[in-house]
Residue, then its C-alpha position, 0 to 999 in steps of 0.5 A: m699402437d698395437t690397437l691401431r695396427y689391429y684396427e687397421r688390419i681388421g678394417l675399422i680404420g680406412d686407408i692411412a697414408r704413410t711416409p716414405t719410411g712407413q710411418r702412418r700419417f693420420s688425417d683429421e678425419h682418421l683422428e675423429w674416427l679413432g675418437v668414435l672407436k675409442c668411445l665405443r670400445d671404452t663403453g664396452m661395445p664388442v669389436e664385431q659391433m664396432h666393425r658393423f658400425a664402421t661398415l655401415a658408416r662407409e656405406g653412406d647416409h642410407t645406413i643412418p637408421e641402422r647406425i642409430a639402431l645399433l647405437e641405441a641398443h649399445k646405449t641400452a646396454v651401457d645404461a644397464r651396466m651403469d644401473d648395476l654399477a650404481a647398485k653395487r656402489d650403493y652396497l659398498l657405501g652401506k658396507i663402509d658405513y657399517y664398518r665405520s659404525v662398529s669400529 
C-alpha cells in the first residue's frame, strides 16, 4: 500500500477516484497501468525513468517513439543483467558439481 501511495504522490498514477470515506477506487485502466509499473520496477527500472515513461504516456501518441526508445534501452539493461546472472549461475553449478565430486 505504501508503494501505491508513493506512486500516486509522485505522479506515476493519475487521478484516482475516492469513496466518501477516502478509499481509493481503481479503474480497470489504473489496474492495467499498475501492471506496467510493476513490470518496469520488477525489472529494475529506476523510478526516475518510470516517471519519464509515465509523463510521456500522458502526453499522447506523439511520444510513442521516445517511449519505444526508453523501453528498448531498459530491455538492453535487463538483457545484460540476465547474461551476468546466467554466467554466475553457471559458476555456481560448477562449484556444486565440484563439491559433489570431492565429497
